C-alpha positions in Angstrom: 147.4 -115.0 39.8 148.6 -115.6 43.3 149.5 -112.6 45.3 153.1 -111.8 45.9 153.6 -111.8 49.8 155.4 -109.0 51.7 158.3 -110.5 53.5 158.2 -110.2 57.4 161.6 -108.5 57.5 160.5 -106.0 54.8 157.4 -105.1 56.8 159.2 -104.8 60.1 161.8 -102.7 58.4 159.3 -100.2 57.4 157.2 -100.3 60.6 160.3 -100.0 62.7 161.6 -97.1 60.9 158.4 -95.3 60.8 158.0 -95.9 64.7 161.6 -94.4 65.2 160.7 -91.4 63.1 157.5 -90.9 64.9 159.4 -90.8 68.2 162.0 -88.4 67.0 159.6 -86.0 65.4 157.4 -85.8 68.6 160.4 -85.3 70.7 161.6 -82.5 68.5 158.1 -81.0 68.4 158.0 -80.9 72.3 161.5 -79.1 72.2 160.2 -76.6 69.6 157.0 -76.0 71.7 159.2 -75.3 74.8 161.3 -72.9 72.8 158.3 -71.1 71.6 156.9 -70.7 75.1 160.3 -69.3 76.3 160.3 -66.9 73.4 156.7 -65.9 74.0 157.5 -65.2 77.7 160.4 -63.1 76.7 158.2 -61.1 74.3 155.8 -60.5 77.0 158.7 -59.1 79.3 160.0 -56.9 76.5 156.7 -55.6 75.6 155.7 -54.6 79.1 159.1 -52.9 79.7 158.6 -51.0 76.4 155.2 -49.9 77.2 156.3 -48.8 80.6 159.3 -46.8 79.3 157.8 -45.5 76.0 154.2 -45.0 76.5 154.6 -41.1 76.0 155.8 -41.7 72.5 152.8 -43.9 71.4 150.7 -41.0 69.9 153.5 -39.5 67.8 154.9 -42.9 66.5 151.6 -44.5 65.2 151.3 -42.8 61.8 149.3 -44.9 59.6 147.7 -47.4 62.2 144.5 -45.8 62.2 143.4 -47.4 59.1 143.6 -50.8 60.8 145.2 -53.9 59.7 144.7 -55.1 56.0 141.8 -57.8 55.7 143.0 -60.9 53.8 140.3 -63.6 53.1 141.6 -67.0 52.1 138.9 -69.0 50.4 139.7 -72.8 51.0 141.5 -74.6 53.8 143.6 -76.5 51.2 147.3 -77.1 51.0 147.6 -73.8 49.3 145.0 -72.0 51.6 146.7 -73.1 54.7 150.1 -72.6 53.3 149.3 -68.9 52.7 147.8 -68.6 56.2 150.9 -70.1 57.7 153.4 -67.8 55.7 151.5 -64.7 56.5 151.0 -64.9 60.0 153.5 -67.6 61.4 156.6 -67.6 59.0 156.4 -63.7 58.2 155.0 -62.7 61.5 152.8 -60.1 60.0 150.0 -60.3 62.7 150.3 -56.6 63.5 149.7 -55.7 59.8 147.0 -58.1 58.7 143.8 -60.0 59.8 143.3 -63.2 58.1 140.0 -65.1 57.6 140.0 -68.6 56.3 136.8 -70.0 54.8 136.0 -73.6 54.1 132.9 -75.6 54.0 134.4 -78.3 56.2 135.4 -78.0 59.8 138.5 -80.0 59.4 141.6 -80.4 57.2 142.1 -83.7 55.5 145.4 -84.9 53.8 143.5 -86.4 50.9 146.5 -87.9 49.0 146.5 -90.5 52.0 142.8 -91.2 52.1 142.9 -94.4 50.1 144.3 -96.3 52.9 141.3 -95.3 55.2 139.1 -97.2 52.7 140.7 -100.5 54.1 141.6 -99.1 57.4 138.8 -96.7 58.4 140.6 -95.7 61.6 143.4 -94.1 59.6 141.2 -91.2 59.0 142.2 -89.8 62.3 145.9 -89.6 61.3 144.8 -87.6 58.2 142.9 -84.9 59.7 142.8 -82.1 62.2 140.3 -79.4 63.2 140.4 -76.1 61.7 139.3 -74.5 64.9 143.0 -74.1 65.6 142.9 -71.1 63.3 141.0 -69.1 65.9 143.8 -69.6 68.5 146.4 -67.1 67.1 147.9 -65.4 70.0 147.4 -62.0 68.6 143.8 -62.5 67.5 144.9 -61.9 63.9 143.2 -65.0 62.4 139.9 -66.6 62.4 138.0 -69.6 60.8 134.6 -69.3 59.2 132.9 -72.5 58.1 130.5 -72.0 55.2 130.4 -72.4 51.4 131.4 -69.5 49.3 128.6 -68.8 46.5 130.3 -65.7 45.0 132.9 -63.1 44.9 132.1 -59.4 44.2 135.3 -57.9 43.0 133.8 -54.3 42.8 132.5 -54.2 46.4 135.2 -56.7 47.7 133.0 -59.0 49.3 132.8 -62.8 49.7 129.2 -64.1 49.9 128.3 -67.4 51.8 125.4 -69.8 51.4 124.1 -68.8 54.9 123.7 -65.0 53.8 126.9 -63.8 55.5 129.1 -61.5 53.7 132.8 -61.1 54.6 134.6 -57.9 53.2 138.3 -58.2 52.2 141.0 -55.9 51.1 142.9 -58.9 49.5 141.6 -62.1 48.5 143.3 -65.5 48.0 141.3 -68.2 46.2 142.6 -71.6 47.1 139.5 -73.9 46.9 141.5 -76.8 45.5 139.9 -79.4 43.2 136.8 -81.6 43.0 136.9 -85.3 42.6 134.2 -88.0 42.5 133.1 -89.3 45.8 133.8 -91.0 48.2 137.5 -90.3 47.5 137.2 -86.6 48.3 134.9 -85.1 50.7 131.8 -83.5 49.5 129.7 -80.6 50.9 127.6 -83.1 52.6 130.6 -84.2 54.6 131.3 -81.0 56.2 132.0 -82.3 59.6 134.6 -84.9 60.5 132.0 -87.2 62.0 130.1 -87.1 58.6 133.4 -87.9 56.7 134.1 -90.8 59.1 130.5 -92.2 58.4 131.3 -92.1 54.6 134.6 -93.8 54.9 133.2 -96.5 57.3 130.4 -97.3 54.6 132.9 -97.5 51.9 135.1 -99.9 53.9 132.1 -102.0 54.6 131.2 -102.2 50.9 134.8 -103.1 50.0 135.1 -105.8 52.7 131.8 -107.4 51.5 132.7 -107.2 47.7 134.1 -110.0 45.6 134.9 -108.0 42.4 136.0 -104.3 42.6 136.5 -102.2 39.4 138.5 -99.1 39.3 137.9 -96.7 36.3 141.1 -94.9 35.8 144.9 -95.9 35.8 146.3 -92.8 37.1 148.0 -92.2 40.6 144.7 -92.6 42.4 143.5 -95.7 40.8 146.8 -97.5 41.1 147.1 -96.5 44.8 143.6 -97.6 45.4 144.1 -101.0 43.7 147.4 -101.4 45.7 145.7 -100.7 49.0 142.9 -103.2 48.2 145.2 -106.2 47.2 147.7 -105.3 50.0 144.8 -105.4 52.6 143.1 -108.6 51.3 146.2 -110.8 50.7 144.5 -113.7 52.3 141.2 -113.4 50.5 140.3 -113.6 47.0 139.1 -110.4 45.8 139.2 -109.5 42.0 140.5 -106.1 41.4 140.1 -104.6 37.9 141.7 -101.4 36.6 140.0 -100.1 33.2 141.7 -97.1 31.3 141.5 -95.8 28.0 145.1 -95.1 28.1 147.7 -97.7 26.9 149.5 -97.6 30.1 149.2 -96.5 33.8 150.5 -93.4 35.6 150.6 -91.1 32.5 153.0 -88.4 33.0 155.2 -90.3 35.5 158.7 -91.4 34.9 159.0 -94.7 33.0 160.9 -96.4 35.8 157.9 -95.7 38.1 155.4 -96.8 35.5 157.3 -100.2 34.9 157.7 -100.8 38.7 154.1 -100.1 39.3 153.0 -102.3 36.4 155.1 -105.2 37.7 153.7 -104.7 41.3 150.1 -104.7 40.2 150.4 -107.7 38.0 152.6 -109.6 40.7 149.8 -109.2 43.1 146.9 -110.1 41.0 145.5 -106.9 39.6 143.7 -107.2 36.2 144.7 -104.4 33.9 142.3 -103.6 31.1 144.3 -100.9 29.4 143.6 -99.2 26.1 140.0 -100.2 26.6 137.3 -97.6 26.2 133.8 -97.9 28.0 130.4 -96.5 27.1 128.6 -96.6 30.4 129.2 -97.0 34.1 126.1 -98.3 36.1 125.9 -99.2 39.9 127.1 -102.9 39.3 128.7 -103.0 36.0 130.7 -101.3 33.2 129.7 -101.5 29.7 132.7 -101.4 27.3 132.8 -99.9 23.9 132.7 -103.5 22.3 129.3 -104.1 24.1 130.6 -106.4 26.6 129.9 -105.9 30.3 132.0 -106.5 33.4 130.1 -106.9 36.6 131.2 -105.8 40.1 130.2 -105.3 43.6 131.8 -101.9 43.9 133.0 -99.4 41.3 135.3 -96.6 41.9 135.6 -93.6 39.5 139.2 -92.5 39.6 139.1 -89.8 37.1 137.4 -86.4 36.6 139.5 -84.1 38.7 138.5 -80.5 38.2 139.3 -77.1 39.8 136.7 -76.4 42.6 135.5 -73.1 41.1 131.7 -73.8 40.8 129.4 -73.7 43.8 126.6 -76.4 44.2 124.2 -73.3 44.7 124.8 -72.2 41.2 127.3 -69.8 39.6 131.0 -69.5 39.6 133.4 -67.7 41.9 135.2 -65.5 39.4 133.4 -65.9 36.1 135.4 -63.4 34.2 138.7 -65.0 35.0 137.8 -68.8 34.8 139.1 -69.3 31.3 141.7 -71.8 32.0 141.5 -75.6 31.5 138.4 -77.1 33.0 137.2 -73.8 34.2 140.4 -72.9 36.2 141.3 -69.4 37.2 143.9 -67.8 35.0 146.7 -66.0 36.9 149.5 -63.9 35.7 153.2 -64.3 36.6 152.6 -62.9 40.0 149.8 -65.4 40.6 147.3 -62.5 40.5 143.8 -63.1 38.9 143.9 -61.4 35.5 142.6 -58.0 35.7 142.4 -58.0 39.7 145.5 -56.7 41.4 144.2 -57.6 44.8 142.9 -61.0 44.0 145.3 -64.1 44.0 144.6 -67.7 43.2 146.9 -70.7 44.3 147.0 -74.5 44.1 144.8 -76.8 42.0 142.1 -74.0 41.2 144.6 -71.8 39.3 146.2 -72.0 35.8 149.7 -70.4 35.3 150.6 -70.9 31.5 154.3 -70.3 32.1 154.9 -73.1 34.5 152.0 -75.5 33.5 153.1 -77.7 36.3 151.5 -80.8 37.9 148.9 -80.0 40.5 150.5 -81.5 43.7 150.5 -80.7 47.4 154.2 -79.6 46.9 153.5 -77.1 44.1 150.4 -75.7 46.1 152.7 -75.0 49.0 155.1 -73.1 46.7 152.2 -71.2 45.2 151.2 -70.1 48.5 154.6 -69.0 49.6 154.8 -66.7 46.6 151.3 -65.3 47.0 152.0 -64.7 50.7 154.8 -62.6 49.9 153.3 -60.6 47.1 150.1 -59.9 49.4 152.5 -58.5 52.2 154.3 -56.5 49.6 151.0 -54.9 48.4 149.9 -54.4 52.0 153.2 -52.5 53.0 153.2 -50.7 49.6 149.6 -49.3 50.4 150.4 -48.4 53.9 153.7 -46.5 52.9 151.9 -44.9 49.9 154.3 -46.2 47.5 153.8 -47.6 44.0 155.3 -51.0 44.5 152.5 -52.5 42.3 152.6 -55.4 39.7 151.9 -53.0 36.8 155.4 -51.7 37.0 156.8 -55.3 37.5 159.2 -54.1 39.9 157.3 -54.6 43.3 156.0 -58.2 43.2 157.8 -61.5 42.8 157.3 -63.7 39.8 156.4 -67.4 39.8 158.4 -69.5 40.4 161.8 -68.1 40.1 160.9 -65.2 42.6 161.2 -67.5 45.4 164.4 -69.5 44.9 165.6 -68.6 41.5 164.5 -71.9 39.8 162.8 -71.5 36.4 160.7 -74.6 37.1 159.3 -76.3 40.3 160.6 -79.6 40.8 158.5 -82.5 39.7 158.1 -84.5 42.9 155.7 -87.5 43.4 155.4 -90.6 45.5 153.0 -93.3 44.5 152.4 -95.7 47.3 152.0 -99.4 46.5 150.3 -100.8 49.6 151.8 -100.1 53.1 155.2 -101.3 52.5 156.1 -100.3 48.9 156.2 -97.0 46.9 157.8 -95.3 43.9 159.3 -91.8 44.6 160.2 -89.5 41.7 162.1 -86.3 42.0 162.9 -84.8 38.6 165.2 -87.3 36.9 165.7 -89.5 40.0 163.3 -92.4 40.6 163.5 -94.7 43.7 161.5 -97.7 44.2 161.0 -100.0 47.3 160.5 -99.7 51.0 162.3 -96.4 51.5 159.7 -94.3 49.5 157.0 -95.9 51.5 158.7 -94.5 54.7 159.0 -91.0 52.9 155.2 -91.2 52.0 154.5 -91.6 55.6 156.9 -88.7 56.6 155.1 -86.5 54.2 151.7 -87.4 55.3 152.6 -87.1 59.0 154.3 -83.7 58.7 151.6 -82.3 56.5 149.0 -82.9 59.1 151.3 -81.6 61.8 151.8 -78.4 59.7 147.9 -78.0 59.2 147.6 -78.2 63.0 150.3 -75.4 63.5 152.5 -78.0 65.3 156.0 -76.4 65.2 157.8 -79.4 63.8 155.4 -79.6 60.7 156.0 -76.0 60.1 159.8 -76.1 60.3 160.0 -79.4 58.3 158.0 -77.8 55.4 160.0 -74.6 55.3 163.4 -76.8 55.1 161.8 -79.2 52.7 160.7 -76.6 50.4 164.0 -74.9 50.3 165.9 -78.0 49.9 163.7 -79.4 47.1 164.3 -76.1 45.2 168.1 -76.2 45.9 168.4 -79.9 44.7 166.2 -79.0 41.5 168.6 -76.1 40.7 171.8 -78.1 41.2 172.4 -81.8 41.3 168.8 -83.0 40.3 167.6 -80.6 37.6 164.4 -81.2 35.7 165.6 -82.9 32.4 168.3 -85.5 31.6 169.8 -82.8 29.3 170.2 -80.4 32.2 171.6 -83.1 34.5 174.3 -83.9 31.8 175.0 -80.2 31.5 175.5 -80.0 35.3 178.0 -83.1 35.3 179.8 -81.5 32.4 180.4 -78.4 34.4 
């Protein structure tokens, strides 16, 4: 089938809107940076004056500071891990109460939901990443980044062990290791530096460019987006792209309007869909179907098999006693504490919270992290004040998710890209298809990386975005059609 061309007007509209947003965001960021410098200078003046005037009162006013700040260790510089770090030190400004150590096997943050475009545009990786060394530049010295792979956690001695023999003590632990996924889509431990990751992306791009036939196993969001990137990039060349999935349709769990739109898009652009098709074996150059037939290909991508990142390649599991959730995920209570461990929390893809049972998305990881940060600070302050504001009494800690914004459920938000200039956006009952969601996809990607780099515009954007999403989910765009009708009737 001939591939459907993207009109020049369509492409120009998307590119032009993105360029305009990029300019606006960078101008706003420069303005916020200037404001922050002015505020920092004012703080210095105020602090110097207070120190001169009130130095004689220091000894009498510092009652519990001798114990030092609470040591918080975050395992994983993921969406949830960096979200918790930002909330603790930047949003709630608790640097005088805590010291935060972030551990990750990589020395960079990667916005993995956008990585599929890098397989056809390798230079796009630079737009999706930022170095984690910025975590060492907190002005109060309250944070640090440690590169290494965690091989175990001893909850009794409260120590995190790394593969290099280093041991890091903690008072409070946040496990935010994310999830694993078949390479090359997600970075492995052999790609611990950005240069190594770039080499892997470059090799995948060369393999794709040389291929005539490409098979994608899996018709979920990753498989659909990868297929769309391939046919969108190679519209002028005949590449055979095949999606194979045992499910009867693509995008399971997504709104039907999104499914129908993506199906039409893929079919119109020449993607072969082998749905409701099981397979027995995947080799380097072929897939053997259950009926005995074989499909040969130059490149095969496995777009299935996501799992919580709770196991170490060095053997063992992070928290064996708590990993009873689906696929070995860490079970947490309503405060997102690991069962049986008051001072250990888990957030993001790695945890399982039975009450919410929500989709594992960057948005929900952020929300997890926000509640965990607040609960950790409540425990820190309760311990410092000698009070019993503990979860066992259920009157000290916030419950998930209603403890943040009052919502009983987190909004179901997704955005499936269909090449550069098309996408399908879902927000609870609302579905939008076309070029506007493609612009929103870029906006999410850019601001996520900006937030990971501690750029003020990224931090502010996601504080506002999280609050807005919950407000909309509680009012005009509730989770179900029944709830939506109820709101209209009121």
